[in-house]
C-alpha positions as CSV (number, residue, x, y, z in Angstrom):
1,M,24.6,-20.2,-6.7
2,G,26.0,-18.4,-9.7
3,E,22.7,-18.3,-11.4
4,L,21.2,-16.7,-8.4
5,R,23.8,-14.2,-8.4
6,V,23.4,-13.5,-12.0
7,R,19.7,-13.1,-11.4
8,M,20.1,-10.7,-8.3
9,I,22.8,-8.5,-10.4
10,D,20.0,-8.4,-13.3
11,L,17.3,-7.4,-10.9
12,H,19.5,-5.0,-9.1
13,R,20.3,-3.4,-12.6
14,M,16.6,-3.3,-13.3
15,T,15.4,-1.5,-9.9
16,Q,18.4,1.0,-10.6
17,A,17.0,1.8,-14.1
18,H,13.9,3.1,-12.1
19,A,16.2,5.1,-9.8
20,D,15.6,8.3,-12.0
21,S,11.8,7.6,-12.5
22,I,9.6,10.7,-11.6
23,F,7.9,8.4,-9.2
24,I,11.3,7.5,-7.3
25,R,12.4,10.9,-7.4
26,A,9.3,12.3,-5.8
27,C,9.6,9.6,-3.2
28,T,12.8,10.7,-2.2
29,G,12.2,14.3,-2.1
30,L,13.9,15.3,-5.2
31,A,12.6,17.9,-7.6
32,T,10.1,16.7,-10.2
33,E,8.6,18.5,-13.2
34,R,5.3,17.4,-12.3
35,P,3.6,15.2,-9.7
36,P,3.9,11.5,-10.5
37,V,0.3,9.7,-10.3
38,W,-0.9,6.2,-9.4
39,F,-4.2,5.1,-7.8
40,M,-4.5,2.6,-5.0
41,R,-6.6,-0.3,-6.3
42,Q,-5.9,0.8,-9.7
43,A,-6.1,-2.8,-10.9
44,G,-9.7,-3.7,-9.9
45,R,-13.3,-4.0,-10.5
46,S,-13.5,-0.6,-12.4
47,L,-11.8,-1.9,-15.5
48,P,-13.7,-3.9,-17.8
49,E,-10.7,-5.6,-19.0
50,Y,-10.3,-6.9,-15.4
51,R,-13.7,-8.3,-15.2
52,A,-13.2,-10.1,-18.3
53,I,-10.1,-12.1,-17.2
54,R,-10.5,-12.1,-13.4
55,G,-12.8,-15.3,-13.3
56,T,-14.8,-16.4,-10.1
57,G,-14.1,-17.1,-6.7
58,T,-11.9,-15.3,-4.3
59,I,-9.4,-12.9,-5.1
60,L,-6.9,-15.3,-3.6
61,R,-7.2,-17.6,-6.1
62,A,-6.5,-14.8,-8.7
63,I,-3.3,-13.8,-6.6
64,A,-2.1,-17.4,-6.8
65,D,-1.9,-17.4,-10.8
66,P,1.1,-15.5,-11.5
67,D,0.2,-15.1,-15.3
68,L,-3.1,-13.9,-14.4
69,A,-1.8,-11.5,-11.4
70,T,0.7,-10.2,-13.7
71,K,-1.8,-9.2,-16.5
72,I,-4.1,-7.6,-14.0
73,T,-1.3,-5.4,-12.4
74,L,-0.2,-4.3,-16.0
75,Q,-3.7,-3.5,-17.0
76,P,-4.1,0.0,-15.6
77,V,-0.5,1.0,-16.7
78,Q,-1.3,0.1,-20.2
79,R,-4.6,2.0,-19.9
80,Y,-3.9,5.0,-17.9
81,G,-0.1,5.4,-18.2
82,T,0.5,5.7,-14.6
83,D,4.1,6.2,-13.3
84,A,4.0,3.4,-10.9
85,A,2.5,-0.2,-10.7
86,I,1.3,-1.6,-7.5
87,L,1.4,-5.4,-7.2
88,Y,-1.9,-7.2,-7.5
89,S,-2.2,-9.0,-4.2
90,D,-3.9,-8.5,-0.6
91,I,-2.7,-7.4,2.5
92,M,-4.1,-10.7,4.0
93,T,-2.0,-13.0,1.4
94,P,0.8,-13.9,3.9
95,V,-1.6,-14.8,6.8
96,H,-3.7,-16.8,4.3
97,A,-0.6,-18.4,3.0
98,I,0.9,-19.7,6.4
99,G,-2.6,-21.3,7.1
100,F,-4.3,-19.0,9.7
101,G,-7.7,-19.6,8.1
102,V,-8.5,-16.4,6.2
103,D,-10.6,-15.8,3.0
104,I,-11.6,-12.9,1.3
105,A,-15.5,-13.0,0.9
106,P,-16.9,-11.1,-2.2
107,G,-18.7,-8.0,-1.0
108,I,-17.3,-8.4,2.5
109,G,-13.6,-8.7,2.7
110,P,-11.4,-10.6,5.1
111,V,-13.1,-13.3,6.9
112,V,-11.4,-15.5,9.7
113,E,-12.6,-19.0,10.5
114,H,-11.3,-19.0,13.7
115,P,-10.4,-15.3,15.2
116,F,-7.5,-14.7,17.4
117,R,-8.5,-15.3,21.0
118,S,-5.6,-16.6,23.3
119,R,-1.8,-16.7,23.4
120,A,-2.2,-20.2,22.1
121,D,-3.0,-18.6,18.7
122,L,0.3,-17.1,18.2
123,Q,1.4,-20.6,17.2
124,R,-1.0,-20.1,14.2
125,L,1.2,-17.3,13.0
126,R,4.5,-19.0,11.9
127,P,7.2,-17.0,10.0
128,L,6.6,-16.6,6.1
129,D,9.0,-18.4,3.9
130,A,8.2,-16.4,1.0
131,E,9.8,-19.0,-1.8
132,A,7.6,-21.8,-0.1
133,D,4.5,-20.2,1.2
134,T,4.0,-17.5,-1.7
135,P,6.0,-18.9,-4.6
136,Y,3.1,-17.3,-7.0
137,V,3.9,-13.7,-5.5
138,V,7.6,-14.1,-6.1
139,E,6.7,-15.3,-9.7
140,T,4.5,-12.4,-10.2
141,V,7.0,-9.7,-8.9
142,R,9.6,-11.2,-11.2
143,N,7.4,-11.2,-14.2
144,L,6.4,-7.7,-13.6
145,V,9.8,-6.4,-13.0
146,S,10.9,-7.8,-16.5
147,E,8.0,-6.2,-18.4
148,L,7.5,-2.8,-16.5
149,S,8.6,0.4,-17.9
150,V,7.7,2.1,-14.5
151,P,8.7,1.2,-10.8
152,L,6.7,-1.7,-9.1
153,I,5.5,-0.9,-5.6
154,A,5.7,-3.7,-3.1
155,F,3.2,-3.6,-0.1
156,A,2.1,-5.2,2.9
157,G,-0.7,-4.8,5.8
158,A,0.6,-3.0,8.7
159,P,0.4,-5.0,12.0
160,F,-2.8,-3.2,13.5
161,T,-4.8,-3.2,10.4
162,V,-4.1,-7.1,9.9
163,A,-4.4,-7.7,13.6
164,S,-8.0,-6.0,13.5
165,Y,-9.0,-8.5,11.0
166,L,-8.0,-11.4,13.0
167,L,-9.5,-10.3,16.1
168,E,-12.7,-9.1,14.7
169,G,-13.0,-12.0,12.4
170,K,-14.4,-9.6,9.6
171,P,-14.4,-5.9,8.8
172,S,-15.5,-3.9,11.6
173,R,-16.7,-0.3,12.5
174,T,-16.1,-0.2,16.1
175,Y,-13.1,-2.4,16.7
176,V,-14.1,-3.7,20.0
177,K,-12.2,-6.8,20.4
178,T,-9.3,-5.2,18.9
179,K,-9.2,-2.4,21.5
180,A,-10.2,-4.8,24.2
181,L,-7.1,-7.1,23.9
182,M,-4.9,-4.0,23.5
183,H,-6.2,-2.5,26.9
184,T,-6.6,-5.8,29.0
185,D,-3.6,-7.7,27.8
186,E,-0.9,-5.6,27.0
187,A,1.7,-8.7,26.7
188,L,-0.3,-10.4,24.4
189,W,-1.1,-7.4,22.3
190,F,2.5,-6.6,21.8
191,D,3.7,-10.3,21.1
192,L,0.6,-10.3,18.3
193,M,2.1,-7.1,16.8
194,D,5.4,-8.2,16.8
195,S,4.6,-11.4,15.0
196,L,2.7,-9.6,12.5
197,A,5.4,-7.0,11.7
198,D,7.8,-9.9,11.1
199,L,5.2,-11.4,8.9
200,A,4.9,-8.0,7.0
201,I,8.8,-7.7,6.8
202,D,9.3,-11.3,5.3
203,S,6.7,-10.7,2.5
204,L,8.2,-7.0,1.9
205,R,11.6,-8.3,1.8
206,S,10.7,-11.2,-0.7
207,Q,9.1,-8.7,-3.0
208,I,11.8,-6.0,-2.9
209,S,14.5,-8.5,-3.2
210,N,13.0,-9.7,-6.4
211,G,12.9,-6.2,-7.8
212,A,10.1,-3.8,-6.6
213,A,11.4,-0.5,-6.2
214,A,9.3,1.0,-3.5
215,A,7.1,-0.3,-0.8
216,Q,3.7,0.9,0.9
217,L,2.8,-0.2,4.3
218,F,-1.0,-0.1,4.3
219,D,-2.5,0.5,8.0
220,S,-5.9,1.2,6.4
221,W,-7.8,1.5,9.9
222,A,-5.4,3.0,12.1
223,G,-7.6,6.1,12.2
224,A,-9.8,4.3,14.5
225,L,-7.4,5.1,17.2
226,S,-6.4,7.9,19.6
227,P,-3.2,9.6,19.1
228,S,-2.0,8.2,22.5
229,D,-3.3,4.5,21.6
230,Y,-1.3,4.7,18.2
231,E,1.8,5.8,19.9
232,K,1.8,3.3,22.5
233,F,0.2,0.1,20.8
234,V,0.8,0.7,16.9
235,L,3.8,2.9,16.5
236,P,6.6,0.3,17.8
237,S,5.7,-2.3,15.4
238,S,5.1,-0.1,12.3
239,T,8.4,1.5,12.8
240,K,10.0,-2.1,13.3
241,V,8.8,-2.8,9.7
242,M,10.0,0.5,8.2
243,A,13.5,0.1,9.7
244,A,13.5,-3.3,8.0
245,V,12.6,-1.9,4.7
246,A,15.2,0.8,5.0
247,E,17.9,-1.6,5.0
248,L,16.9,-2.7,1.5
249,G,17.3,0.7,0.0
250,V,13.9,1.5,-1.3
251,P,11.7,4.4,-0.5
252,R,8.8,3.9,1.8
253,I,5.3,5.0,1.8
254,H,2.9,4.8,5.0
255,F,-0.8,4.9,4.5
256,G,-3.9,5.1,6.5
257,V,-7.5,6.5,6.5
258,N,-9.0,9.1,8.5
259,T,-5.4,9.6,10.1
260,A,-5.5,13.4,10.1
261,E,-4.6,13.4,13.8
262,L,-1.8,10.8,13.3
263,L,0.2,12.0,10.4
264,G,3.0,13.2,12.6
265,L,3.1,10.0,14.5
266,M,2.8,8.0,11.4
267,A,5.7,10.0,9.6
268,S,7.8,9.3,12.9
269,A,7.8,5.6,11.8
270,G,10.4,6.5,9.2
271,A,8.7,6.5,5.7
272,E,9.8,9.1,3.3
273,V,6.0,9.4,2.3
274,V,3.0,9.6,4.3
275,G,-0.4,9.1,2.3
276,V,-3.2,11.6,3.2
277,D,-7.1,10.6,2.5
278,W,-9.4,13.1,1.3
279,R,-10.3,14.6,4.6
280,T,-7.3,16.6,5.2
281,P,-6.1,19.1,2.7
282,L,-2.5,18.6,1.5
283,D,-1.6,22.0,2.7
284,A,-2.9,21.2,6.1
285,A,-1.0,17.9,6.1
286,R,2.2,19.5,5.4
287,T,2.2,21.0,8.7
288,R,1.9,17.8,10.5
289,V,4.9,16.2,9.2
290,P,8.7,17.2,9.0
291,E,9.6,19.3,6.1
292,S,11.6,16.4,4.4
293,V,8.8,13.9,4.2
294,G,6.6,13.7,1.2
295,L,2.8,13.5,0.8
296,Q,0.7,11.2,-1.3
297,G,-3.0,11.8,-2.3
298,N,-5.6,12.9,-1.8
299,L,-8.5,13.2,-4.2
300,D,-11.9,12.0,-2.8
301,P,-12.3,8.4,-4.4
302,A,-16.0,9.2,-4.8
303,L,-15.7,12.2,-7.2
304,P,-14.3,10.2,-10.2
305,A,-17.3,7.9,-9.6
306,A,-19.5,10.9,-10.1
307,G,-18.0,11.8,-13.3
308,W,-15.6,14.5,-14.7
309,G,-17.5,17.4,-13.9
310,P,-16.9,17.4,-9.9
311,T,-13.6,15.5,-10.4
312,E,-11.9,18.3,-12.6
313,P,-11.7,21.3,-10.0
314,A,-11.1,18.9,-7.3
315,V,-8.0,17.3,-9.1
316,R,-6.7,21.1,-9.6
317,D,-7.3,22.0,-6.0
318,V,-5.2,18.8,-5.1
319,L,-2.5,19.9,-7.4
320,A,-2.4,23.5,-6.0
321,R,-2.2,22.3,-2.5
322,G,0.5,19.9,-3.1
323,K,2.4,22.0,-5.5
324,G,6.4,22.3,-5.2
325,N,8.9,21.7,-2.5
326,P,8.9,25.0,-0.5
327,G,11.5,25.4,2.2
328,G,13.1,21.8,1.2
329,R,9.8,20.1,2.0
330,G,8.9,16.5,0.5
331,G,7.5,16.0,-2.7
332,H,4.0,15.3,-3.9
333,I,2.7,11.9,-5.5
334,F,-0.9,12.2,-6.7
335,N,-3.5,9.6,-5.8
336,L,-6.8,9.2,-4.6
337,G,-7.2,9.4,-0.8
338,H,-8.3,5.5,-0.6
339,G,-8.8,3.0,-3.6
340,V,-10.6,3.3,-7.0
341,L,-14.4,2.7,-6.4
342,P,-15.8,-0.4,-8.5
343,E,-18.4,2.0,-10.1
344,T,-15.7,4.6,-11.5
345,N,-15.8,5.2,-15.1
346,P,-12.1,4.4,-16.4
347,E,-12.4,7.1,-18.9
348,V,-12.6,9.7,-15.9
349,L,-9.2,8.5,-14.5
350,E,-7.8,8.4,-18.1
351,R,-8.7,12.3,-18.0
352,V,-7.2,12.7,-14.5
353,I,-4.0,11.3,-15.6
354,E,-4.1,13.5,-18.7
355,L,-4.5,16.7,-16.7
356,I,-1.8,15.6,-14.5
357,H,0.6,14.6,-17.1
358,S,0.1,18.2,-18.6
359,T,0.7,20.0,-15.2
360,T,4.0,22.1,-15.5
361,P,5.7,24.1,-12.8
């Protein structure tokens, strides 16, 4: 017990050391000399150093190797000088760890051997015991917190997005099975969402209690829903996750794709920052969320893959639209509107970082 107390005190000190970082200040609405910057999927296939050490097989195998996952998480911070690191993991890691039967197929994404079909399948979603089920994630977080000079972002998949994979069995464009359950068996739908919310909470708690300084909830596919469906069927579970993270005292980011009409609802779930994809200009997004809520985004990820020529003016436009905290509005964290594309030349992202780091008020 004494050793645990000492470790928790040390982790608290390390987390507190990041409290004045430009990233955490922006997350909490404090003034910053420039926007902080990091990239979703910044540790990945676009980096030659990643391809050199990644090895073969599913990403889940790499995640399960703490030394490898630590090195991969550190790579973009070391190359780019980003203002935050995000844990190298996957939103399906907890579901895989509890034995639901999920794999990440190269070139496809999450694939479920036996998709969720009935109330009996709720028994396959047992609670997550992070120390026993994902000890490799816990070890990776501890490694990173001891090595990083910037905050580490914990993350989890939002209940809706994880549910869509479990129900569809693979990535989908139509979400027919997901919406069918939502509208034909509300009781089962809400029980499923509640179980997945608990899974996300347990995963985030394990990352934050081991030193992660912020958390991002990925609801990547929530944009497939109408505002009324989102409000009724999704918002309660996301709010539950956000409330649980609030108790841990770290800033929260809520992200989705194609969510222009959902930004206000997503903000109401409780996060300090809402992610915005490239389809919605930041100045327009500011009118859709409360003044105290910050924005993250939102360069089109296709542009860095196209080269510096189209990227530079787009970066300057994002900076201009996200600039300042007028009227007490939340801050701006520069990011892409979604993840880094594999074909992106890292040198372009290096120049993006250089441009942002040279920005002055």
